[in-house]
Structure formats: structure tokens, C-alpha cells
Backbone as XML, in Angstrom:
<?xml version="1.0"?>
<chain id="A" units="angstrom">
  <residue number="1" name="MET">
    <atom name="N" x="60.500" y="123.076" z="212.176"/>
    <atom name="CA" x="60.366" y="122.071" z="211.282"/>
    <atom name="C" x="60.151" y="120.813" z="212.231"/>
  </residue>
  <residue number="2" name="LYS">
    <atom name="N" x="59.317" y="119.848" z="211.779"/>
    <atom name="CA" x="58.953" y="118.714" z="212.603"/>
    <atom name="C" x="59.625" y="117.493" z="211.861"/>
  </residue>
  <residue number="3" name="THR">
    <atom name="N" x="60.285" y="116.523" z="212.473"/>
    <atom name="CA" x="60.806" y="115.349" z="211.993"/>
    <atom name="C" x="60.202" y="114.148" z="212.686"/>
  </residue>
  <residue number="4" name="GLN">
    <atom name="N" x="60.014" y="113.182" z="212.126"/>
    <atom name="CA" x="59.477" y="111.923" z="212.735"/>
    <atom name="C" x="60.543" y="110.767" z="212.734"/>
  </residue>
  <residue number="5" name="ILE">
    <atom name="N" x="60.703" y="110.053" z="213.832"/>
    <atom name="CA" x="61.313" y="108.806" z="213.929"/>
    <atom name="C" x="60.484" y="107.713" z="214.468"/>
  </residue>
  <residue number="6" name="ASP">
    <atom name="N" x="60.665" y="106.534" z="213.661"/>
    <atom name="CA" x="59.987" y="105.409" z="214.163"/>
    <atom name="C" x="60.860" y="104.378" z="214.851"/>
  </residue>
  <residue number="7" name="VAL">
    <atom name="N" x="60.829" y="104.350" z="216.117"/>
    <atom name="CA" x="61.492" y="103.393" z="216.794"/>
    <atom name="C" x="60.700" y="102.241" z="217.501"/>
  </residue>
  <residue number="8" name="LYS">
    <atom name="N" x="59.589" y="102.058" z="216.903"/>
    <atom name="CA" x="58.717" y="100.809" z="217.367"/>
    <atom name="C" x="59.381" y="99.561" z="217.116"/>
  </residue>
  <residue number="9" name="ARG">
    <atom name="N" x="59.085" y="98.696" z="218.203"/>
    <atom name="CA" x="59.693" y="97.383" z="218.318"/>
    <atom name="C" x="61.206" y="97.588" z="218.730"/>
  </residue>
  <residue number="10" name="LEU">
    <atom name="N" x="61.660" y="98.657" z="218.928"/>
    <atom name="CA" x="63.245" y="98.662" z="219.432"/>
    <atom name="C" x="63.306" y="98.885" z="220.789"/>
  </residue>
  <residue number="11" name="LEU">
    <atom name="N" x="64.114" y="98.234" z="221.442"/>
    <atom name="CA" x="64.176" y="98.225" z="222.915"/>
    <atom name="C" x="65.328" y="99.155" z="223.312"/>
  </residue>
  <residue number="12" name="CYS">
    <atom name="N" x="65.337" y="99.487" z="224.466"/>
    <atom name="CA" x="66.454" y="100.428" z="225.187"/>
    <atom name="C" x="67.694" y="99.643" z="225.020"/>
  </residue>
  <residue number="13" name="PRO">
    <atom name="N" x="68.791" y="100.297" z="224.518"/>
    <atom name="CA" x="68.913" y="101.822" z="224.452"/>
    <atom name="C" x="68.700" y="102.254" z="223.057"/>
  </residue>
  <residue number="14" name="MET">
    <atom name="N" x="68.203" y="101.603" z="222.255"/>
    <atom name="CA" x="68.110" y="102.060" z="220.603"/>
    <atom name="C" x="67.177" y="103.251" z="220.592"/>
  </residue>
  <residue number="15" name="PRO">
    <atom name="N" x="66.102" y="103.320" z="221.153"/>
    <atom name="CA" x="65.261" y="104.561" z="220.962"/>
    <atom name="C" x="66.157" y="105.802" z="221.484"/>
  </residue>
  <residue number="16" name="VAL">
    <atom name="N" x="66.894" y="105.831" z="222.445"/>
    <atom name="CA" x="67.756" y="106.971" z="222.880"/>
    <atom name="C" x="68.931" y="107.201" z="222.047"/>
  </residue>
  <residue number="17" name="ILE">
    <atom name="N" x="69.478" y="106.156" z="221.515"/>
    <atom name="CA" x="70.399" y="106.337" z="220.374"/>
    <atom name="C" x="70.134" y="106.913" z="219.093"/>
  </residue>
  <residue number="18" name="ARG">
    <atom name="N" x="68.758" y="106.404" z="218.646"/>
    <atom name="CA" x="68.192" y="107.001" z="217.484"/>
    <atom name="C" x="67.862" y="108.528" z="217.791"/>
  </residue>
  <residue number="19" name="LEU">
    <atom name="N" x="67.341" y="108.870" z="218.947"/>
    <atom name="CA" x="66.991" y="110.327" z="219.142"/>
    <atom name="C" x="68.267" y="111.147" z="218.968"/>
  </residue>
  <residue number="20" name="GLY">
    <atom name="N" x="69.362" y="110.539" z="219.714"/>
    <atom name="CA" x="70.609" y="111.323" z="219.826"/>
    <atom name="C" x="71.126" y="111.616" z="218.183"/>
  </residue>
  <residue number="21" name="GLU">
    <atom name="N" x="70.917" y="110.554" z="217.472"/>
    <atom name="CA" x="71.490" y="110.713" z="216.011"/>
    <atom name="C" x="70.500" y="111.777" z="215.182"/>
  </residue>
  <residue number="22" name="MET">
    <atom name="N" x="69.254" y="111.739" z="215.472"/>
    <atom name="CA" x="68.360" y="112.718" z="214.782"/>
    <atom name="C" x="68.594" y="114.050" z="215.498"/>
  </residue>
  <residue number="23" name="ILE">
    <atom name="N" x="68.646" y="114.311" z="216.749"/>
    <atom name="CA" x="68.945" y="115.576" z="217.326"/>
    <atom name="C" x="70.231" y="116.265" z="216.685"/>
  </residue>
  <residue number="24" name="ALA">
    <atom name="N" x="71.223" y="115.552" z="216.338"/>
    <atom name="CA" x="72.541" y="116.073" z="215.572"/>
    <atom name="C" x="72.183" y="116.613" z="214.354"/>
  </residue>
  <residue number="25" name="LYS">
    <atom name="N" x="71.175" y="116.272" z="213.809"/>
    <atom name="CA" x="70.843" y="116.541" z="212.184"/>
    <atom name="C" x="69.833" y="117.671" z="212.031"/>
  </residue>
  <residue number="26" name="VAL">
    <atom name="N" x="69.117" y="117.974" z="213.232"/>
    <atom name="CA" x="68.012" y="118.993" z="212.869"/>
    <atom name="C" x="68.483" y="120.336" z="213.705"/>
  </residue>
  <residue number="27" name="ALA">
    <atom name="N" x="67.901" y="121.434" z="213.469"/>
    <atom name="CA" x="68.219" y="122.675" z="213.885"/>
    <atom name="C" x="67.624" y="122.952" z="215.147"/>
  </residue>
  <residue number="28" name="VAL">
    <atom name="N" x="68.181" y="123.982" z="215.888"/>
    <atom name="CA" x="67.892" y="124.412" z="217.065"/>
    <atom name="C" x="66.284" y="124.896" z="216.926"/>
  </residue>
  <residue number="29" name="GLY">
    <atom name="N" x="65.337" y="124.489" z="217.849"/>
    <atom name="CA" x="63.986" y="124.867" z="217.646"/>
    <atom name="C" x="63.171" y="123.832" z="216.893"/>
  </residue>
  <residue number="30" name="ASP">
    <atom name="N" x="63.829" y="122.916" z="216.155"/>
    <atom name="CA" x="63.013" y="122.008" z="215.445"/>
    <atom name="C" x="62.550" y="120.902" z="216.494"/>
  </residue>
  <residue number="31" name="THR">
    <atom name="N" x="61.426" y="120.243" z="216.042"/>
    <atom name="CA" x="60.917" y="119.178" z="216.875"/>
    <atom name="C" x="60.978" y="117.738" z="216.224"/>
  </residue>
  <residue number="32" name="ILE">
    <atom name="N" x="61.055" y="116.825" z="217.133"/>
    <atom name="CA" x="61.148" y="115.390" z="216.640"/>
    <atom name="C" x="60.040" y="114.521" z="217.364"/>
  </residue>
  <residue number="33" name="GLU">
    <atom name="N" x="59.269" y="114.008" z="216.567"/>
    <atom name="CA" x="58.079" y="113.204" z="217.149"/>
    <atom name="C" x="58.607" y="111.778" z="217.036"/>
  </residue>
  <residue number="34" name="MET">
    <atom name="N" x="58.617" y="111.122" z="218.124"/>
    <atom name="CA" x="59.175" y="109.686" z="218.216"/>
    <atom name="C" x="57.992" y="108.819" z="218.402"/>
  </residue>
  <residue number="35" name="LEU">
    <atom name="N" x="57.942" y="107.635" z="217.594"/>
    <atom name="CA" x="56.917" y="106.796" z="217.789"/>
    <atom name="C" x="57.596" y="105.584" z="218.452"/>
  </residue>
  <residue number="36" name="ALA">
    <atom name="N" x="57.192" y="105.079" z="219.374"/>
    <atom name="CA" x="57.784" y="103.982" z="220.201"/>
    <atom name="C" x="56.798" y="102.856" z="220.719"/>
  </residue>
  <residue number="37" name="THR">
    <atom name="N" x="57.345" y="101.828" z="221.061"/>
    <atom name="CA" x="56.516" y="100.751" z="221.654"/>
    <atom name="C" x="57.184" y="100.316" z="222.957"/>
  </residue>
  <residue number="38" name="ASP">
    <atom name="N" x="58.372" y="100.521" z="223.356"/>
    <atom name="CA" x="59.006" y="100.329" z="224.567"/>
    <atom name="C" x="58.565" y="101.279" z="225.615"/>
  </residue>
  <residue number="39" name="PRO">
    <atom name="N" x="57.842" y="100.763" z="226.752"/>
    <atom name="CA" x="57.474" y="101.727" z="227.751"/>
    <atom name="C" x="58.804" y="102.327" z="228.543"/>
  </residue>
  <residue number="40" name="GLY">
    <atom name="N" x="59.882" y="101.741" z="228.393"/>
    <atom name="CA" x="61.138" y="102.511" z="228.832"/>
    <atom name="C" x="61.389" y="103.791" z="228.398"/>
  </residue>
  <residue number="41" name="VAL">
    <atom name="N" x="60.670" y="104.099" z="227.157"/>
    <atom name="CA" x="61.052" y="105.554" z="226.623"/>
    <atom name="C" x="60.377" y="106.612" z="227.440"/>
  </residue>
  <residue number="42" name="LEU">
    <atom name="N" x="59.315" y="106.272" z="228.230"/>
    <atom name="CA" x="58.558" y="107.088" z="229.226"/>
    <atom name="C" x="59.689" y="107.652" z="230.182"/>
  </residue>
  <residue number="43" name="HIS">
    <atom name="N" x="60.584" y="106.973" z="230.599"/>
    <atom name="CA" x="61.584" y="107.424" z="231.662"/>
    <atom name="C" x="62.776" y="107.848" z="230.985"/>
  </residue>
  <residue number="44" name="ASP">
    <atom name="N" x="63.426" y="107.121" z="229.963"/>
    <atom name="CA" x="64.612" y="107.270" z="229.321"/>
    <atom name="C" x="64.647" y="108.548" z="228.399"/>
  </residue>
  <residue number="45" name="ILE">
    <atom name="N" x="63.814" y="108.743" z="227.636"/>
    <atom name="CA" x="63.843" y="109.966" z="226.749"/>
    <atom name="C" x="63.897" y="111.207" z="227.634"/>
  </residue>
  <residue number="46" name="PRO">
    <atom name="N" x="62.821" y="111.435" z="228.596"/>
    <atom name="CA" x="62.970" y="112.665" z="229.390"/>
    <atom name="C" x="64.276" y="112.739" z="230.245"/>
  </residue>
  <residue number="47" name="ALA">
    <atom name="N" x="64.890" y="111.694" z="230.759"/>
    <atom name="CA" x="66.048" y="111.744" z="231.473"/>
    <atom name="C" x="67.037" y="112.164" z="230.503"/>
  </residue>
  <residue number="48" name="TRP">
    <atom name="N" x="67.326" y="111.530" z="229.304"/>
    <atom name="CA" x="68.314" y="111.973" z="228.270"/>
    <atom name="C" x="68.131" y="113.472" z="227.936"/>
  </residue>
  <residue number="49" name="CYS">
    <atom name="N" x="66.876" y="113.777" z="227.657"/>
    <atom name="CA" x="66.862" y="115.318" z="227.392"/>
    <atom name="C" x="67.231" y="116.234" z="228.486"/>
  </residue>
  <residue number="50" name="ASN">
    <atom name="N" x="66.968" y="115.821" z="229.699"/>
    <atom name="CA" x="67.326" y="116.507" z="230.924"/>
    <atom name="C" x="68.648" y="116.717" z="230.891"/>
  </residue>
  <residue number="51" name="VAL">
    <atom name="N" x="69.608" y="115.584" z="230.569"/>
    <atom name="CA" x="70.919" y="115.730" z="230.669"/>
    <atom name="C" x="71.560" y="116.478" z="229.535"/>
  </residue>
  <residue number="52" name="HIS">
    <atom name="N" x="70.902" y="116.438" z="228.390"/>
    <atom name="CA" x="71.571" y="116.938" z="227.209"/>
    <atom name="C" x="70.980" y="118.436" z="226.873"/>
  </residue>
  <residue number="53" name="GLY">
    <atom name="N" x="70.038" y="118.758" z="227.694"/>
    <atom name="CA" x="69.444" y="120.157" z="227.564"/>
    <atom name="C" x="68.311" y="120.395" z="226.577"/>
  </residue>
  <residue number="54" name="HIS">
    <atom name="N" x="67.591" y="119.346" z="226.185"/>
    <atom name="CA" x="66.487" y="119.238" z="225.285"/>
    <atom name="C" x="65.147" y="119.253" z="225.940"/>
  </residue>
  <residue number="55" name="LYS">
    <atom name="N" x="64.170" y="119.497" z="225.434"/>
    <atom name="CA" x="62.774" y="119.581" z="226.125"/>
    <atom name="C" x="61.826" y="118.597" z="225.508"/>
  </residue>
  <residue number="56" name="VAL">
    <atom name="N" x="61.182" y="117.843" z="226.415"/>
    <atom name="CA" x="60.110" y="116.771" z="225.949"/>
    <atom name="C" x="58.837" y="117.821" z="226.161"/>
  </residue>
  <residue number="57" name="LEU">
    <atom name="N" x="58.177" y="118.057" z="225.018"/>
    <atom name="CA" x="57.063" y="119.040" z="224.845"/>
    <atom name="C" x="55.711" y="118.144" z="225.112"/>
  </residue>
  <residue number="58" name="GLU">
    <atom name="N" x="55.609" y="116.920" z="224.905"/>
    <atom name="CA" x="54.417" y="116.161" z="224.971"/>
    <atom name="C" x="54.663" y="114.625" z="224.936"/>
  </residue>
  <residue number="59" name="ILE">
    <atom name="N" x="53.967" y="113.833" z="225.795"/>
    <atom name="CA" x="53.980" y="112.466" z="225.697"/>
    <atom name="C" x="52.505" y="111.979" z="225.631"/>
  </residue>
  <residue number="60" name="GLN">
    <atom name="N" x="52.244" y="111.069" z="224.695"/>
    <atom name="CA" x="50.899" y="110.439" z="224.424"/>
    <atom name="C" x="51.026" y="108.937" z="224.482"/>
  </residue>
  <residue number="61" name="GLU">
    <atom name="N" x="50.020" y="108.333" z="224.996"/>
    <atom name="CA" x="50.006" y="106.848" z="224.847"/>
    <atom name="C" x="48.758" y="106.543" z="223.872"/>
  </residue>
  <residue number="62" name="LYS">
    <atom name="N" x="48.927" y="105.807" z="222.923"/>
    <atom name="CA" x="47.805" y="105.461" z="221.882"/>
    <atom name="C" x="47.812" y="104.002" z="221.577"/>
  </residue>
  <residue number="63" name="ASP">
    <atom name="N" x="47.142" y="103.212" z="221.783"/>
    <atom name="CA" x="46.943" y="101.788" z="221.347"/>
    <atom name="C" x="48.341" y="101.186" z="221.556"/>
  </residue>
  <residue number="64" name="SER">
    <atom name="N" x="48.856" y="101.085" z="222.726"/>
    <atom name="CA" x="50.111" y="100.462" z="223.290"/>
    <atom name="C" x="51.236" y="101.142" z="222.617"/>
  </residue>
  <residue number="65" name="GLU">
    <atom name="N" x="50.969" y="102.267" z="221.890"/>
    <atom name="CA" x="52.245" y="102.983" z="221.301"/>
    <atom name="C" x="52.353" y="104.230" z="222.082"/>
  </residue>
  <residue number="66" name="PHE">
    <atom name="N" x="53.625" y="104.849" z="221.961"/>
    <atom name="CA" x="54.018" y="105.953" z="222.738"/>
    <atom name="C" x="54.378" y="107.036" z="221.824"/>
  </residue>
  <residue number="67" name="ILE">
    <atom name="N" x="53.953" y="108.213" z="221.747"/>
    <atom name="CA" x="54.416" y="109.266" z="220.931"/>
    <atom name="C" x="54.825" y="110.432" z="221.844"/>
  </residue>
  <residue number="68" name="LEU">
    <atom name="N" x="56.155" y="110.690" z="221.464"/>
    <atom name="CA" x="56.940" y="111.759" z="222.343"/>
    <atom name="C" x="57.323" y="112.816" z="221.422"/>
  </residue>
  <residue number="69" name="LEU">
    <atom name="N" x="57.089" y="114.037" z="221.604"/>
    <atom name="CA" x="57.603" y="115.169" z="221.003"/>
    <atom name="C" x="58.579" y="115.910" z="221.712"/>
  </residue>
  <residue number="70" name="VAL">
    <atom name="N" x="59.889" y="115.989" z="221.090"/>
    <atom name="CA" x="61.017" y="116.515" z="221.590"/>
    <atom name="C" x="61.404" y="117.777" z="221.008"/>
  </residue>
  <residue number="71" name="GLU">
    <atom name="N" x="61.927" y="118.842" z="221.572"/>
    <atom name="CA" x="62.380" y="120.029" z="220.929"/>
    <atom name="C" x="63.792" y="120.068" z="221.240"/>
  </residue>
  <residue number="72" name="LYS">
    <atom name="N" x="64.645" y="120.501" z="220.128"/>
    <atom name="CA" x="65.958" y="120.558" z="220.253"/>
    <atom name="C" x="66.304" y="122.094" z="220.763"/>
  </residue>
  <residue number="73" name="ILE">
    <atom name="N" x="66.994" y="122.186" z="221.882"/>
    <atom name="CA" x="67.368" y="123.365" z="222.431"/>
    <atom name="C" x="68.824" y="123.408" z="222.527"/>
  </residue>
  <residue number="74" name="GLY">
    <atom name="N" x="69.164" y="124.852" z="222.023"/>
    <atom name="CA" x="70.594" y="125.080" z="222.075"/>
    <atom name="C" x="71.532" y="124.277" z="221.266"/>
  </residue>
</chain>
């Protein structure tokens, strides 16, 4: 299942906090598509996923927005 979270116009650490809240609600193997405008997510989200054992599947930049696809692992 894919869930989407919109963290546009939110600055660090809020995108990481929102991702953590959403990861807790979804099942293992589910994906979360994050829509963001803070370029800090390009570093912060992969680092957070690495620490917590989740996986960034894809990162795209489109019209000054960032789209990250994160899979919940374990």
C-alpha cells in the first residue's frame, strides 16, 4: 500500500518527524511518498532511514519540489 504525506513548506526537523509518525502507522512493506520543498530532506530522510532501517526507493526533483519514496522495512 502507498501512503502520501505532504510536508511542503515545512522545514527540518518537521519532515523527519512527520515521516516517523507515518512509518509507525503503516505495515511493513508499505511505501510512503513524501512531497517536500525543503532541500534538507535530500540528506535528512536518507540518513533517518539508514538509522531506523527503512529504505529510500526513489528521490525526484520536480519544479522546486522533492518527491521521496520510502519503504517501511521490519
